[in-house]
VMD Tcl script that draws the C-alpha trace (Angstrom):
set ca {
  {-10.56 -9.48 -1.81}
  {-10.40 -7.12 -4.72}
  {-11.41 -7.16 -8.09}
  {-10.73 -4.63 -10.65}
  {-12.83 -5.33 -13.88}
  {-12.42 -3.49 -17.56}
  {-10.87 -0.40 -15.43}
  {-10.57 3.17 -17.16}
  {-9.72 6.46 -16.00}
  {-9.46 9.64 -17.99}
  {-8.05 12.67 -17.51}
  {-9.12 15.97 -18.71}
  {-7.09 18.76 -20.15}
  {-8.85 21.30 -21.85}
  {-10.78 19.35 -24.46}
  {-8.07 16.52 -24.95}
  {-9.09 13.85 -23.22}
  {-5.43 11.84 -21.81}
  {-6.31 7.94 -20.71}
  {-4.42 6.74 -18.22}
  {-6.19 3.38 -17.49}
  {-7.76 1.60 -20.27}
  {-9.45 -1.82 -19.30}
  {-7.39 -3.11 -16.43}
  {-8.67 -6.56 -14.83}
  {-6.92 -8.61 -12.33}
  {-8.18 -10.26 -9.09}
  {-5.57 -10.43 -5.37}
  {-7.06 -13.01 -2.78}
  {-7.26 -12.14 0.76}
  {-4.17 -12.29 2.80}
  {-1.91 -12.36 -0.77}
  {0.83 -9.75 -0.98}
  {0.26 -8.49 -4.79}
  {2.37 -5.71 -6.77}
  {1.94 -3.32 -9.57}
  {5.04 -3.01 -12.23}
  {5.10 -1.16 -15.51}
  {6.99 1.98 -16.98}
  {6.95 5.19 -15.61}
  {3.34 6.68 -16.71}
  {2.17 3.77 -17.68}
  {-1.02 4.52 -14.65}
  {0.33 2.21 -11.75}
  {-0.48 5.27 -9.31}
  {-3.78 6.11 -10.80}
  {-4.81 2.53 -10.79}
  {-3.86 2.36 -6.66}
  {-5.83 5.39 -5.91}
  {-8.91 4.03 -7.89}
  {-8.67 1.13 -5.64}
  {-8.20 2.92 -2.73}
  {-11.39 5.48 -3.19}
  {-9.16 8.97 -3.92}
  {-10.23 9.31 -7.57}
  {-13.00 8.14 -9.58}
  {-12.88 5.45 -12.24}
  {-14.50 6.75 -15.84}
  {-15.90 3.03 -16.45}
  {-15.80 -0.07 -14.97}
  {-15.68 -1.56 -11.77}
  {-13.86 -2.18 -8.13}
  {-14.56 -4.50 -5.23}
  {-12.88 -4.64 -2.14}
  {-14.12 -7.49 0.65}
  {-17.58 -7.08 -1.44}
  {-17.81 -3.25 -0.98}
  {-18.28 -1.19 -4.30}
  {-16.04 1.34 -4.61}
  {-17.00 2.95 -8.01}
  {-20.44 2.93 -7.41}
  {-20.07 4.26 -3.79}
  {-21.59 7.69 -2.70}
  {-18.94 10.48 -1.30}
  {-20.08 9.35 2.37}
  {-19.53 5.84 1.82}
  {-16.13 6.16 -0.24}
  {-15.09 8.71 3.19}
  {-15.88 5.73 5.34}
  {-14.13 3.22 3.29}
  {-10.72 5.45 3.18}
  {-11.22 6.37 7.32}
  {-11.59 3.03 8.25}
  {-10.73 0.26 5.99}
  {-8.12 1.52 3.92}
  {-4.76 1.70 4.68}
  {-1.77 3.96 2.84}
  {1.65 3.97 2.81}
  {3.65 6.23 0.49}
  {7.17 7.43 -0.54}
  {6.30 10.33 1.91}
  {6.22 9.35 5.09}
  {3.43 12.54 5.84}
  {3.77 12.14 9.65}
  {3.17 14.82 11.52}
  {6.35 16.01 13.16}
  {5.07 17.99 16.26}
  {3.67 14.45 17.67}
  {5.58 11.79 19.15}
  {5.41 8.36 17.43}
  {3.11 6.91 19.47}
  {1.16 10.22 19.10}
  {0.99 9.80 15.37}
  {-0.30 6.14 16.00}
  {-3.26 7.02 18.43}
  {-4.17 10.17 16.01}
  {-4.61 7.71 13.05}
  {-6.52 5.14 15.64}
  {-9.00 7.93 16.68}
  {-9.60 8.96 13.39}
  {-10.57 5.65 12.49}
  {-13.05 5.21 14.93}
  {-11.20 2.30 16.40}
  {-11.93 1.52 20.24}
  {-8.86 -0.04 22.22}
  {-6.59 1.63 20.38}
  {-3.90 1.77 23.02}
  {-3.24 -1.69 23.16}
  {-3.41 -1.82 19.14}
  {-1.06 0.63 19.11}
  {1.56 -1.03 21.32}
  {1.13 -4.57 19.43}
  {1.91 -2.62 15.84}
  {5.10 -0.58 17.50}
  {6.70 -4.00 18.64}
  {5.67 -5.46 15.32}
  {7.64 -3.01 13.04}
  {10.59 -2.56 15.55}
  {10.42 1.05 17.19}
  {8.92 0.44 20.66}
  {11.61 1.49 21.75}
  {11.50 4.70 20.26}
  {7.63 5.57 20.83}
  {8.32 8.99 22.42}
  {10.43 10.52 19.51}
  {9.76 12.31 16.98}
  {9.83 11.55 13.17}
  {12.45 13.94 12.59}
  {14.47 12.22 15.42}
  {14.77 8.54 13.30}
  {16.13 7.25 9.99}
  {14.01 7.33 6.90}
  {13.55 3.44 7.29}
  {12.26 4.08 10.84}
  {10.04 6.73 9.71}
  {8.78 4.61 7.01}
  {8.18 1.62 9.87}
  {6.01 4.05 11.81}
  {3.90 5.25 8.59}
  {3.36 1.69 8.16}
  {2.43 1.18 11.49}
  {-0.37 3.76 11.30}
  {-1.73 2.72 8.49}
  {-2.55 -0.87 9.92}
  {-3.53 0.85 13.25}
  {-6.99 0.90 11.59}
  {-7.13 -2.83 11.22}
  {-7.68 -2.22 7.06}
  {-9.33 -4.69 4.68}
  {-6.13 -3.43 2.42}
  {-2.95 -2.01 2.54}
  {-1.82 0.34 -0.46}
  {1.49 0.89 -1.00}
  {2.84 3.61 -3.86}
  {6.74 3.17 -3.87}
  {7.20 2.58 -0.18}
  {10.67 1.92 -0.79}
  {11.57 4.84 -3.26}
  {12.95 7.03 -0.50}
  {15.23 4.42 1.12}
  {18.20 2.62 0.85}
  {18.78 -0.95 -0.05}
  {19.02 -2.47 3.57}
  {15.66 -0.54 4.85}
  {14.34 -1.55 1.48}
  {14.81 -4.86 2.67}
  {13.29 -4.20 5.96}
  {10.46 -2.57 4.87}
  {9.81 -5.63 2.31}
  {10.21 -8.48 5.00}
  {7.90 -6.53 6.91}
  {5.12 -6.86 4.37}
  {6.04 -9.73 4.15}
  {5.39 -10.65 7.66}
  {2.20 -8.91 8.19}
  {0.70 -11.30 4.74}
  {1.96 -13.78 6.25}
  {1.49 -13.64 10.06}
  {-1.76 -11.24 9.70}
  {-3.33 -12.21 6.58}
  {-3.27 -8.95 5.45}
  {-3.72 -8.39 2.05}
  {-1.42 -5.61 0.58}
  {-0.98 -4.20 -3.26}
  {1.96 -2.58 -3.48}
  {3.34 -0.14 -6.31}
  {6.85 -0.58 -7.35}
  {9.19 -0.19 -10.34}
  {11.44 -2.53 -9.36}
  {11.03 -5.94 -10.66}
  {13.41 -7.53 -7.70}
  {11.13 -6.25 -5.01}
  {7.92 -7.38 -7.04}
  {9.39 -10.57 -7.55}
  {9.03 -10.98 -3.47}
  {5.98 -11.04 -3.59}
  {2.80 -13.31 -4.43}
  {1.70 -12.24 -7.34}
  {2.57 -9.61 -9.80}
  {0.19 -7.35 -11.88}
  {2.04 -5.77 -15.14}
  {0.72 -2.38 -16.54}
  {1.88 -1.22 -19.84}
  {0.14 2.09 -21.32}
  {-2.83 2.17 -18.94}
  {-3.52 -1.85 -19.72}
  {-3.09 -4.98 -18.28}
  {-0.60 -7.50 -20.01}
  {0.09 -9.71 -16.90}
  {-1.44 -10.64 -13.61}
  {0.17 -14.20 -12.70}
  {1.53 -15.93 -9.13}
  {5.39 -15.72 -8.61}
  {5.36 -18.88 -7.50}
  {8.00 -18.32 -4.65}
  {7.81 -20.00 -1.25}
  {7.26 -17.96 1.60}
  {9.91 -16.95 4.05}
  {12.30 -14.33 4.92}
  {12.95 -11.70 2.27}
  {16.27 -12.36 0.76}
  {19.32 -10.04 1.65}
  {19.77 -7.22 -1.01}
  {22.88 -7.70 -3.39}
  {25.22 -4.77 -3.37}
  {23.41 -2.90 -6.60}
  {20.56 -3.13 -3.66}
  {18.25 -5.18 -5.40}
  {17.44 -8.65 -3.68}
  {19.50 -11.47 -4.46}
}
mol new
graphics top color blue
foreach p $ca { graphics top sphere $p radius 0.5 }
foreach p [lrange $ca 0 end-1] q [lrange $ca 1 end] { graphics top cylinder $p $q radius 0.2 }
display resetview
């Protein structure tokens, strides 16, 4: 599903070139829930943005379900982001003037998906907020807002779901709920998920962990965990 080969991304500051990614390589299978871990500044978010078509790579190749992200022109990338990639961030980025229902319907319209009403209603049930469909985002808890953001990302039926620190603004209980929801989506819907996290305990709950250090891949291996319910968090806020 996702294949990354010799991926590099440089940033330029005046005459100085700052490498963010240097020869990153890994593969993720269809329906796999994978995580990327590493210290701050190691290139995790940059990697996600290149895979999502929001940043151009300096060199290397990224393929998502056969689509060559690194060689696509701007028009193809726009279509790719709009229809085939779902994004979930720390900040929920919901439209506060719209209800939960209308936030999802708008995302469905932008993606050009037909029969959106049935899809929206089904996703509201899956993420557990169907009873709050007519509320506005600021009337919800942070955990509920993040579940709305996940539903909005899924409403376009993306090939891949990209999540950048999706539990970063949540307490341990809501973090568990989000991780459990990702697990359910991967297991029951066959959704491919790539999640950035600084929490190695959370990463251990995924199917595969990709480790970055100084912009390089230092590991990419399956966790070997048995699929099932996400464990309850410990008192310190990390899963047992």
